C-alpha positions in Angstrom: 0.0 0.0 0.0 1.3 3.5 -0.9 1.2 5.1 2.5 1.1 8.9 2.6 2.3 10.7 5.8 0.7 14.1 6.3 -0.1 16.6 9.0 -1.8 19.9 9.7 0.7 21.8 11.7 1.8 25.3 12.6 4.4 27.0 14.7 1.9 28.5 17.1 -0.8 26.9 19.2 -4.4 27.8 18.6 -4.3 27.8 14.8 -6.7 24.8 14.5 -4.2 22.1 13.6 -5.6 19.4 16.0 -9.2 20.1 15.0 -8.2 19.7 11.3 -6.1 16.5 11.9 -9.1 14.9 13.6 -11.5 15.9 10.9 -9.1 14.7 8.2 -8.5 11.3 10.0 -12.2 10.6 10.7 -13.5 11.7 7.3 -10.7 10.0 5.2 -11.5 6.8 7.2 -15.3 7.0 7.3 -16.3 8.9 4.2 -13.6 8.0 1.8 -12.8 4.5 2.8 -9.1 5.1 3.6 -7.1 3.2 6.1 -5.8 5.7 8.6 -3.8 6.0 11.8 -3.6 9.2 13.8 -0.4 9.6 15.8 -0.6 12.0 18.8 2.8 13.6 19.4 1.5 16.2 21.9 3.5 14.7 24.8 2.5 14.7 27.7 -1.0 16.2 27.1 -2.0 13.8 24.4 -5.2 15.7 23.7 -6.2 13.7 20.6 -5.8 10.4 22.5 -7.9 11.7 25.3 -10.5 13.0 22.8 -10.9 9.5 21.5 -11.5 8.3 25.0 -14.1 11.0 25.7 -15.8 10.3 22.4 -16.1 6.6 23.3 -17.5 7.4 26.7 -20.4 9.1 25.0 -21.3 6.0 23.1 -23.3 3.1 24.8 -21.4 -0.1 25.2 -23.6 -2.0 22.8 -22.9 0.5 20.0 -19.2 0.5 20.5 -18.9 -3.0 19.1 -20.3 -1.8 15.8 -17.8 1.0 15.4 -14.9 0.5 13.1 -12.2 2.7 14.7 -9.0 3.9 13.1 -6.1 3.8 15.6 -5.2 6.8 17.7 -1.8 6.2 19.2 0.3 8.2 21.7 3.9 8.8 20.7 7.0 10.9 21.4 10.4 11.5 19.8 11.6 8.1 21.0 8.7 6.0 19.8 7.6 7.8 16.6 9.9 5.7 14.3 8.5 2.4 15.6 4.9 3.6 15.0 5.8 4.7 11.5 7.4 1.3 10.8 4.4 -0.5 12.2 1.8 1.2 10.0 3.8 2.1 6.9 2.6 0.0 4.0 -0.6 -1.2 5.6 -2.5 2.1 5.8 -3.3 4.8 3.3 -2.6 7.7 5.6 -0.5 8.3 8.6 -1.5 11.6 10.1 0.7 13.1 12.8 -0.6 15.7 15.3 2.3 17.8 16.6 2.5 20.2 19.6 1.7 23.8 19.0 5.3 25.0 18.7 8.5 24.2 16.8 10.0 21.9 19.4 12.1 18.7 19.2 9.0 16.6 18.6 8.0 18.6 15.6 11.5 18.8 14.1 12.0 15.1 14.4 8.5 14.3 13.2 8.9 16.6 10.1 11.6 14.2 8.9 8.7 11.8 8.0 6.1 14.3 6.6 5.5 14.3 2.9 2.7 16.9 2.7 2.2 19.6 5.3 -0.9 21.7 5.6 -0.5 24.9 7.5 -3.7 26.5 9.0 -3.7 30.2 9.9 -6.1 33.1 10.1 -6.3 36.9 10.1 -4.1 37.8 13.0 -1.0 39.9 12.6 1.2 37.6 14.8 -0.3 34.5 13.2 0.4 35.8 9.7 4.0 36.6 10.6 4.5 33.3 12.3 3.1 31.3 9.4 5.3 33.1 6.9 8.4 32.4 9.0 7.4 28.8 9.5 6.9 28.3 5.8 10.3 29.8 4.9 12.1 27.8 7.6 10.6 24.6 6.3 11.1 25.5 2.7 14.8 26.1 3.3 15.5 23.2 5.6 13.1 20.5 4.4 11.4 21.2 1.0 14.6 22.2 -0.8 16.6 19.4 0.8 17.2 16.2 -1.1 17.7 14.4 2.1 14.2 15.1 3.3 10.9 13.6 2.2 8.8 16.7 2.4 7.1 17.3 -1.0 4.7 20.1 -0.5 3.9 23.0 1.9 0.2 24.1 1.8 -0.9 27.1 3.8 -4.6 27.5 4.1 -7.0 30.0 5.6 -8.7 28.6 8.7 -11.7 30.4 10.3 -12.3 32.1 7.0 -15.0 34.8 7.2 -16.8 36.1 4.1 -17.3 39.5 5.6 -13.5 39.8 5.6 -13.0 38.5 2.1 -11.0 41.5 1.0 -8.6 41.2 3.9 -8.0 37.6 3.2 -7.5 38.3 -0.5 -4.8 40.9 0.4 -3.0 38.4 2.6 -3.2 35.8 -0.2 -1.7 38.2 -2.7 1.1 39.1 -0.3 2.0 35.5 0.3 1.9 34.7 -3.4 4.2 37.5 -4.3 6.6 36.1 -1.7 6.5 32.7 -3.3 4.2 31.1 -0.7 1.0 30.2 -2.6 -2.1 29.6 -0.4 -4.6 26.9 -1.0 -7.7 28.0 -2.8 -9.8 25.9 -0.5 -10.6 27.5 2.9 -12.0 26.3 6.2 -14.9 28.6 7.3 -15.2 30.0 10.8 -18.0 27.7 12.0 -18.6 26.5 15.5 -19.8 23.2 14.2 -16.3 22.3 13.0 -14.9 22.5 16.6 -17.9 21.2 18.5 -19.5 18.5 16.3 -17.3 17.6 13.4 -14.1 17.4 15.5 -15.0 13.8 16.4 -12.8 10.7 16.3 -15.8 8.3 15.7 -18.2 9.9 13.3 -17.7 11.8 10.0 -19.4 14.9 8.7 -23.0 13.8 7.9 -23.7 12.8 4.4 -25.0 15.8 2.3 -23.4 18.4 4.6 -20.5 20.7 3.7 -20.6 20.0 0.0 -20.6 23.6 -1.2 -17.7 25.3 -2.8 -16.7 26.7 0.6 -17.6 23.5 2.5 -14.9 21.7 4.4 -15.3 18.6 2.2 -13.8 20.5 -0.6 -10.7 21.0 1.5 -10.6 17.3 2.3 -10.8 16.5 -1.4 -8.0 18.8 -2.2 -5.9 17.2 0.5 -6.5 13.8 -1.2 -5.5 15.3 -4.6 -2.4 16.9 -3.3 -1.2 13.8 -1.4 -1.8 11.6 -4.4 0.2 14.1 -6.4 
């Protein structure tokens, strides 16, 4: 099996990376029939692993037996390689959720990432951090034959139509600097964080299929990673 290793990650916490990694893992597994493993590198908090436990607690014991669950595993710098080796070649996607800063876990984990998706929104510090993060990875990973990174894909998270002109201005600035932003955006909707951020159930069928729906973003991730 041609395993792809991907991640939504950013240099700062609060950019929505964990929410997006969970949404990607669950929907790639449940809605697109992909074999997935989600590796939680947020040592020692392990927020994704704990989220899976909470999600299961909300389901009756009888219904748990009917759930086909993708694995959510806890890892750190010392165990990441063994998890990669365990699942590589037997799943379609290995998705790694990193801590919210450029620490040792992220640097070591980035050695395995093939396609990185970078969420950010309209905040001056967030924009500056994303640009710096992109350029750092471009210089040290993307343009390095010893690394496996094949693409960097910034995208607007918490996109608001009322601020479309501001988002467009940021997009133009990034593109002039050689940092193209994905056309697909993730809207600023509470449902993404409260309902769709679920490790058991995907986005309901028929929902989020519009041009600005989150399923369009997921489909673009599929296309880029197949690249």
